[in-house]
C-alpha positions in Angstrom: 11.0 -30.4 10.9 9.9 -28.6 13.9 8.8 -30.8 16.5 10.1 -34.2 18.3 10.4 -37.4 16.7 10.2 -40.6 18.8 11.6 -44.1 16.6 10.2 -47.2 16.6 7.3 -46.8 19.2 5.6 -50.1 20.3 2.1 -50.0 21.1 -0.1 -53.6 20.8 2.5 -54.7 18.1 2.4 -51.3 16.0 5.8 -50.6 15.3 6.6 -47.2 13.5 7.8 -43.6 13.8 5.7 -41.1 15.5 6.5 -37.3 14.7 4.9 -34.4 16.5 4.8 -31.4 14.8 4.1 -27.9 16.0 3.3 -24.5 14.3 4.9 -21.5 16.5 4.2 -18.1 15.2 7.3 -15.6 15.1 7.4 -13.4 17.9 9.8 -10.9 16.3 10.2 -8.9 13.4 13.1 -8.6 11.3 14.5 -5.6 9.8 13.6 -6.7 6.6 9.8 -6.8 7.0 10.2 -3.4 8.9 11.9 -2.2 5.8 9.1 -3.4 3.6 6.7 -2.2 5.9 8.1 1.3 5.9 8.2 1.5 2.1 4.6 0.3 1.5 3.6 3.0 3.8 5.8 5.7 2.4 4.4 4.6 -1.0 1.0 4.7 -0.2 1.5 8.5 1.6 3.3 9.4 -1.5 0.3 8.3 -3.7 -2.3 10.0 -1.5 -0.1 13.2 -1.7 -0.2 13.0 -5.4 -3.6 12.2 -5.9 -4.5 15.1 -3.8 -2.4 17.3 -5.7 -4.2 16.0 -9.0 -7.4 16.9 -7.8 -6.6 20.6 -6.6 -5.1 21.2 -9.7 -8.2 19.5 -12.0 -10.5 21.4 -9.4 -8.3 24.9 -10.2 -8.7 24.2 -13.7 -12.5 23.6 -13.7 -12.7 26.9 -11.9 -10.6 28.9 -14.1 -12.5 27.5 -17.0 -15.8 29.0 -15.5 -14.6 32.3 -14.9 -13.4 32.5 -18.7 -16.6 31.0 -19.7 -18.6 33.9 -17.9 -16.6 36.5 -18.9 -17.9 38.9 -22.2 -16.0 39.1 -25.2 -13.7 42.0 -24.5 -12.7 40.8 -20.8 -11.6 37.2 -23.0 -9.3 39.4 -25.4 -8.1 41.3 -22.6 -7.2 38.5 -20.9 -5.9 36.8 -24.1 -3.8 39.6 -25.4 -2.2 39.9 -21.3 -1.0 36.3 -21.8 
């Protein structure tokens, strides 16, 4: 328990224990807390990078499909035979 405890407090015939509890905020950051925060930030940064890469890849594929659809039949055949 955090706080002070006085045994047997007497006040107008009332006998009992009196306890005071004070909630204190931690004014320090442990290495574990720093490590967890760093890992969380790195994970979030990696997630954003992967999300951006996937979005760019999807947009690239959509653009290639649009170009391919707009080609004539002979141009499509040339690309397919080249691949």
